C-alpha positions in Angstrom: 63.8 48.1 -44.2 63.4 45.4 -41.6 61.4 42.3 -42.2 57.6 42.5 -42.0 55.3 39.8 -40.7 52.0 39.1 -42.4 49.1 37.4 -40.7 45.9 35.8 -41.9 44.1 35.6 -38.6 41.5 33.0 -37.9 39.8 31.6 -34.8 41.5 28.2 -35.1 44.3 28.8 -37.6 46.5 31.7 -38.5 48.7 31.9 -41.5 52.1 33.6 -41.3 54.2 35.2 -44.0 57.5 37.2 -43.9 58.7 39.8 -46.4 60.3 43.2 -46.8 60.0 46.2 -49.0 63.6 46.1 -50.1 63.3 42.8 -51.9 59.6 43.4 -52.6 58.8 39.8 -51.9 56.7 38.0 -49.3 57.1 34.3 -48.5 54.8 32.0 -46.7 56.3 30.9 -43.4 53.9 28.7 -41.4 50.3 28.1 -40.2 49.6 28.1 -36.5 46.8 25.9 -35.3 45.9 26.7 -31.7 43.3 26.3 -29.0 44.5 29.1 -26.8 45.1 32.5 -28.2 47.9 33.0 -25.6 49.8 30.3 -27.5 49.4 32.2 -30.8 50.5 35.5 -29.3 53.6 33.8 -27.9 54.4 32.2 -31.3 54.0 35.5 -33.1 56.3 37.2 -30.5 58.9 34.5 -30.9 59.0 34.9 -34.7 59.2 38.7 -34.4 62.1 38.4 -32.0 63.9 35.8 -34.1 63.5 37.8 -37.3 63.8 41.3 -35.8 60.3 42.2 -37.0 58.9 45.6 -36.0 55.9 45.8 -38.4 53.0 43.3 -38.5 50.4 43.4 -41.2 47.1 41.7 -40.5 44.4 41.0 -43.1 41.2 42.7 -42.1 38.2 40.7 -43.4 35.1 42.4 -44.7 32.4 41.3 -47.0 32.5 42.1 -50.7 30.8 45.4 -50.2 33.5 46.4 -47.6 31.1 46.1 -44.6 32.3 44.6 -41.4 31.4 41.1 -40.4 31.6 39.1 -37.1 35.1 38.0 -38.2 36.1 41.6 -38.7 35.2 42.3 -35.1 37.1 39.2 -33.9 40.1 40.3 -35.9 40.0 43.8 -34.4 39.8 42.3 -30.9 42.8 40.1 -31.7 44.7 43.1 -32.9 44.1 44.9 -29.6 45.4 41.9 -27.6 48.4 41.6 -29.9 49.2 45.3 -29.5 49.0 44.9 -25.7 51.2 41.8 -25.9 53.7 43.5 -28.2 53.5 47.2 -27.5 56.6 48.1 -29.5 55.3 46.6 -32.7 53.6 48.6 -35.4 50.5 46.9 -36.5 48.7 47.7 -39.7 45.6 46.2 -41.3 45.1 45.4 -45.0 41.9 44.6 -46.8 42.0 40.8 -47.3 39.0 40.4 -49.5 39.5 37.5 -51.9 42.9 36.5 -50.4 41.6 33.0 -49.5 40.2 32.5 -53.0 43.5 33.6 -54.5 45.3 31.2 -52.2 43.0 28.3 -53.2 43.7 29.1 -56.9 47.5 29.2 -56.2 47.4 25.8 -54.6 45.2 24.3 -57.3 47.6 25.7 -59.9 50.4 23.9 -58.0 48.4 20.7 -58.4 47.7 20.3 -54.7 44.5 18.8 -53.5 45.0 19.3 -49.8 45.0 22.8 -48.7 47.0 22.6 -45.5 49.1 25.6 -46.7 46.1 27.8 -47.5 46.4 30.1 -44.5 50.0 30.8 -45.0 49.5 31.4 -48.7 46.7 33.8 -47.8 49.0 35.6 -45.4 51.6 35.8 -48.2 49.0 37.3 -50.6 48.0 39.9 -48.0 51.6 40.8 -47.2 52.6 40.9 -50.8 49.8 43.3 -51.6 50.8 45.5 -48.7 54.4 45.5 -49.8 53.4 46.3 -53.4 51.3 49.3 -52.2 54.2 50.6 -50.0 56.7 50.3 -52.9 54.3 52.1 -55.2 54.0 55.0 -52.7 57.8 55.6 -52.9 
């Protein structure tokens, strides 16, 4: 299977991870800090072209009860713009509840005090969970 891109979308920063179902592993790639969403869309498209990515998994934030929040709506609007920008890509969402908390714990376990990698680790956690679910469906 081709590589898959995982995103932890935020209004100012978006974490990026890459993985595939063959290896069953997701890796953190980078975090984009941006002021204009057009810049983020272009950077995502660039990675997808470089890595021949056809599927993008985006964490969909909800509260602990599974209800939508203002960030859920912002993410859905971003997904619409991303789909328009990259019409050939398959975009899937995945429940991202607790991914940031898991990312914080992972960084603390590594002994890091600065969390500059938190968004890409959260993207890795989201993508890894998606890959695990897909592999279990086989």
